[in-house]
C-alpha positions as CSV (number, residue, x, y, z in Angstrom):
1,M,66.4,-34.6,-44.7
2,F,66.8,-37.8,-46.7
3,R,63.5,-38.9,-48.4
4,N,64.7,-41.6,-50.7
5,L,67.7,-43.9,-50.2
6,L,68.8,-46.1,-53.1
7,I,70.8,-49.0,-51.7
8,A,72.8,-50.9,-54.3
9,D,73.5,-54.0,-52.3
10,S,75.8,-56.7,-53.8
11,G,75.5,-58.8,-50.6
12,Q,79.2,-58.1,-49.8
13,G,81.1,-55.5,-47.9
14,H,79.7,-53.2,-45.3
15,V,76.8,-51.5,-47.1
16,E,74.2,-53.2,-45.0
17,E,76.0,-52.2,-41.7
18,M,76.2,-48.6,-43.0
19,V,72.5,-48.6,-43.7
20,R,71.8,-49.7,-40.1
21,M,73.9,-46.8,-38.9
22,L,72.1,-44.3,-41.2
23,R,68.7,-45.5,-40.1
24,A,69.7,-45.0,-36.5
25,I,70.0,-41.2,-36.9
26,P,66.9,-38.9,-37.2
27,P,67.9,-37.4,-40.6
28,A,67.6,-40.8,-42.3
29,A,65.3,-42.7,-40.0
30,K,62.1,-42.0,-42.0
31,A,63.6,-42.2,-45.5
32,R,62.1,-44.5,-48.0
33,V,64.4,-47.4,-48.7
34,N,64.8,-48.6,-52.3
35,L,66.8,-51.8,-52.4
36,L,68.3,-52.6,-55.8
37,H,69.6,-56.0,-56.9
38,V,70.9,-56.3,-60.5
39,I,71.0,-59.6,-62.3
40,G,73.8,-59.8,-64.9
41,E,73.1,-60.5,-68.5
42,Q,71.8,-64.1,-68.7
43,S,70.2,-66.3,-71.3
44,S,66.4,-66.2,-71.2
45,A,66.3,-69.7,-69.8
46,D,68.2,-68.6,-66.7
47,V,66.4,-65.3,-65.9
48,E,63.6,-66.7,-63.8
49,D,65.9,-68.8,-61.8
50,H,68.2,-65.8,-61.1
51,R,65.2,-63.6,-60.3
52,S,64.0,-66.2,-57.7
53,R,67.4,-66.3,-56.1
54,A,67.6,-62.5,-56.2
55,E,64.3,-62.3,-54.3
56,G,65.7,-64.6,-51.6
57,L,68.9,-62.5,-51.4
58,I,66.9,-59.3,-51.0
59,N,64.7,-60.7,-48.3
60,D,67.8,-61.8,-46.4
61,A,69.3,-58.4,-46.8
62,I,66.2,-56.7,-45.5
63,K,66.4,-58.8,-42.3
64,R,70.1,-58.1,-41.8
65,M,69.5,-54.4,-42.1
66,G,66.7,-54.5,-39.6
67,L,64.1,-53.3,-42.1
68,D,61.5,-55.9,-41.3
69,G,58.2,-54.1,-41.0
70,V,59.6,-51.1,-42.8
71,A,58.2,-50.2,-46.2
72,V,61.0,-51.2,-48.6
73,N,60.7,-50.8,-52.4
74,T,62.6,-53.7,-53.8
75,V,63.8,-53.4,-57.4
76,I,65.2,-56.4,-59.3
77,R,66.6,-55.5,-62.8
78,Q,68.5,-57.4,-65.4
79,G,71.4,-55.6,-67.1
80,D,74.6,-53.8,-66.5
81,T,75.0,-52.8,-62.9
82,K,76.6,-49.4,-63.6
83,T,73.9,-48.0,-65.9
84,T,71.1,-49.7,-64.0
85,V,72.1,-48.0,-60.7
86,L,72.0,-44.6,-62.5
87,N,68.7,-45.3,-64.2
88,V,67.0,-46.5,-61.0
89,A,68.3,-43.5,-59.1
90,D,66.5,-41.3,-61.6
91,E,63.3,-43.4,-61.5
92,V,63.0,-43.2,-57.7
93,D,64.4,-39.7,-57.5
94,A,67.0,-40.9,-54.9
95,D,68.6,-38.1,-52.8
96,L,71.3,-40.5,-51.6
97,I,72.9,-43.5,-53.4
98,V,74.7,-46.0,-51.1
99,M,77.2,-48.3,-52.7
100,G,80.1,-50.5,-51.7
101,S,83.6,-49.9,-53.0
102,R,86.6,-52.1,-53.2
103,G,88.9,-49.1,-52.7
104,M,90.7,-49.4,-56.1
105,N,92.3,-46.3,-57.6
106,R,90.8,-44.8,-60.7
107,L,92.8,-46.8,-63.3
108,Q,92.3,-50.1,-61.5
109,A,88.6,-49.4,-61.1
110,I,88.0,-48.5,-64.7
111,L,90.0,-51.4,-66.0
112,S,88.1,-53.8,-63.7
113,N,84.8,-52.3,-64.8
114,S,84.0,-51.0,-61.3
115,A,80.3,-50.1,-60.9
116,S,80.9,-47.6,-58.0
117,Q,83.6,-45.8,-59.9
118,Y,81.3,-45.4,-62.9
119,V,78.4,-44.2,-60.8
120,F,80.8,-41.9,-58.9
121,Q,81.8,-40.2,-62.2
122,L,78.4,-39.9,-63.8
123,S,75.8,-39.3,-61.1
124,T,75.0,-35.8,-59.9
125,R,73.2,-37.2,-56.8
126,P,74.9,-37.4,-53.4
127,M,76.6,-40.7,-53.1
128,L,77.8,-42.6,-50.0
129,L,80.7,-44.9,-50.7
130,V,81.5,-47.6,-48.2
131,R,84.8,-49.4,-48.7
132,D,85.1,-53.1,-48.0
133,D,88.1,-52.6,-45.7
134,L,86.5,-50.1,-43.3
135,Y,85.2,-50.6,-39.8
136,I,81.8,-48.9,-39.7
137,R,81.0,-46.9,-36.6
138,A,77.9,-45.2,-35.4
139,I,77.7,-41.7,-36.9
140,N,78.7,-39.1,-34.3
141,R,81.8,-37.3,-35.5
142,V,81.3,-35.8,-39.0
143,M,84.0,-34.0,-40.9
144,V,83.3,-31.8,-44.0
145,T,85.7,-30.2,-46.5
146,V,85.3,-26.5,-46.7
147,D,86.4,-24.7,-49.9
148,G,84.0,-21.7,-50.3
149,T,82.6,-22.9,-53.6
150,G,78.9,-23.4,-54.5
151,V,79.1,-27.2,-54.3
152,G,81.2,-26.9,-51.2
153,D,78.4,-24.9,-49.6
154,D,76.0,-27.8,-50.6
155,A,78.3,-30.2,-48.8
156,L,78.5,-28.0,-45.7
157,R,74.7,-27.7,-45.6
158,L,74.2,-31.4,-45.9
159,A,76.8,-32.1,-43.2
160,C,75.1,-29.5,-40.9
161,E,71.7,-31.1,-41.5
162,L,73.1,-34.5,-40.6
163,V,74.8,-33.3,-37.4
164,A,71.9,-31.2,-36.3
165,G,69.8,-34.4,-36.2
166,I,72.3,-36.4,-34.2
167,P,72.2,-36.0,-30.4
168,G,75.7,-35.1,-29.3
169,G,77.0,-35.1,-32.9
170,T,80.0,-32.9,-33.7
171,L,81.1,-31.3,-36.9
172,T,84.6,-30.3,-38.0
173,G,85.2,-28.3,-41.1
174,V,88.6,-28.7,-42.7
175,H,90.1,-26.3,-45.2
176,V,93.4,-27.3,-46.8
177,T,95.7,-24.9,-48.6
178,R,98.9,-26.0,-50.5
179,Q,100.9,-23.4,-48.7
180,D,100.6,-20.9,-45.8
181,I,99.4,-17.5,-46.9
182,T,100.5,-14.5,-44.9
183,P,97.5,-12.8,-43.1
184,S,96.4,-9.4,-44.3
185,R,96.7,-6.2,-42.2
186,G,93.4,-7.2,-40.6
187,G,95.2,-10.3,-39.2
188,K,93.2,-12.8,-41.2
189,S,94.4,-15.0,-44.0
190,P,92.2,-16.1,-46.9
191,A,91.9,-19.5,-45.2
192,D,90.6,-17.8,-42.0
193,E,88.0,-15.9,-44.0
194,V,86.8,-19.1,-45.8
195,L,86.5,-20.9,-42.5
196,D,84.9,-17.9,-40.7
197,K,82.1,-17.8,-43.3
198,A,81.6,-21.6,-43.0
199,V,81.4,-21.3,-39.2
200,Q,78.7,-18.6,-39.6
201,R,76.8,-20.7,-42.1
202,A,76.9,-23.7,-39.9
203,R,75.6,-21.6,-37.0
204,S,72.6,-20.6,-39.2
205,F,71.7,-24.3,-39.2
206,G,72.0,-24.5,-35.4
207,V,75.4,-26.3,-35.6
208,T,78.7,-25.3,-33.9
209,M,81.4,-26.2,-36.3
210,Q,85.0,-26.6,-35.2
211,P,87.2,-25.0,-38.0
212,L,90.5,-26.6,-38.9
213,H,93.1,-25.2,-41.3
214,K,95.7,-27.5,-42.7
215,V,98.6,-27.0,-45.1
216,G,99.8,-29.7,-47.6
217,D,98.6,-31.9,-50.4
218,I,94.8,-31.5,-50.4
219,A,93.7,-35.1,-50.8
220,R,96.3,-36.6,-48.4
221,T,95.8,-33.9,-45.8
222,V,92.0,-34.3,-45.8
223,C,92.5,-38.0,-45.2
224,S,95.0,-37.5,-42.4
225,A,92.8,-34.8,-40.8
226,A,89.9,-37.3,-40.8
227,E,92.1,-39.9,-39.2
228,E,93.2,-37.4,-36.4
229,A,89.6,-36.4,-35.7
230,R,88.5,-40.0,-35.7
231,A,85.7,-39.0,-38.1
232,D,82.8,-41.5,-38.5
233,L,81.8,-39.9,-41.8
234,L,83.6,-37.6,-44.2
235,V,81.5,-35.3,-46.4
236,I,83.3,-33.9,-49.4
237,A,82.4,-31.7,-52.3
238,S,83.4,-33.4,-55.5
239,Q,84.5,-30.8,-58.1
240,D,85.4,-33.4,-60.8
241,R,84.2,-32.4,-64.2
242,R,81.6,-34.7,-65.6
243,P,82.2,-36.4,-69.0
244,V,81.8,-34.2,-72.1
245,V,81.9,-36.9,-74.8
246,A,78.8,-38.9,-73.9
247,K,77.0,-39.8,-70.7
248,S,77.6,-43.5,-71.4
249,L,81.4,-43.1,-71.3
250,V,83.7,-42.6,-68.4
251,D,85.8,-39.5,-68.3
252,I,88.8,-41.0,-70.0
253,D,90.7,-37.7,-70.4
254,R,90.9,-37.5,-66.6
255,L,91.9,-41.1,-66.3
256,L,95.6,-40.4,-65.7
257,G,95.1,-37.0,-64.1
258,S,95.0,-36.1,-60.4
259,S,91.7,-36.1,-58.7
260,V,91.2,-35.0,-55.1
261,S,87.8,-36.7,-54.6
262,D,89.1,-39.9,-56.2
263,F,92.1,-40.2,-53.9
264,I,89.9,-39.5,-50.9
265,R,87.3,-42.1,-51.7
266,V,90.1,-44.7,-51.9
267,H,92.2,-43.7,-48.9
268,A,89.8,-42.0,-46.4
269,P,89.6,-43.7,-43.0
270,A,85.8,-43.4,-42.9
271,P,82.9,-43.8,-45.3
272,V,82.8,-40.9,-47.8
273,L,79.7,-39.0,-48.7
274,L,80.3,-37.2,-52.0
275,V,78.2,-34.2,-52.9
276,R,78.2,-33.4,-56.6
277,E,77.3,-30.3,-58.5
278,P,73.6,-30.5,-59.7
279,E,73.0,-30.8,-63.4
280,R,71.3,-27.4,-63.5
281,R,74.6,-25.6,-62.8
């Protein structure tokens, strides 16, 4: 299902370990790997020296990820990491961006010029965020958030395609409401109806999904549900509105607002695969 992976590897954190886990499952085993290393702004006299060191770092990363003998497209660019990742993702037509994250909240991330937070806000491509403080496990138990929206359906489809390709893989679909809603005369609540449709859609992909309805704060409840299910990967639909001022600016008007996907990416007990609404919508 994945054709082009863009790995933005800083040489730190657990991104390389996550790539090994991805390459171990059929849906990503044959994907082309694009490995990006960004050189910061340097004087012209230092560029060649930094490029030479970058080539060495990339070669070492390829060996650590077990990609020896695998066709790897290595990309070395000079510039700002944030915009470079977005530009290269467009150039190679990546269908998944894999980046490390220090797990900072939105305000901390923006004030510290976080590359992953910037890409998270501006990219419409699926993005796998791997926090530095997580223990990375083989992908067997996948959890997906179910909300009945269009981008939510995209997240469900992607999760199903992943699980369908994992021998013995399991999928749990969690739907969170802020309060319990009394069932209708037919005996089903709106939450039941949303989950029933999701179960049927998963079945159309050949996947049996375990439905789970929880009540509470959406972001916190999704994280606790993933903890209870011991999920190895959490797939979520990110409904965050993209910036309207300019593509080169972060979404400052939402800086101090609440964001479900932003909370989950910081606090989830597993790597988070964010599915964004495509530009065409």
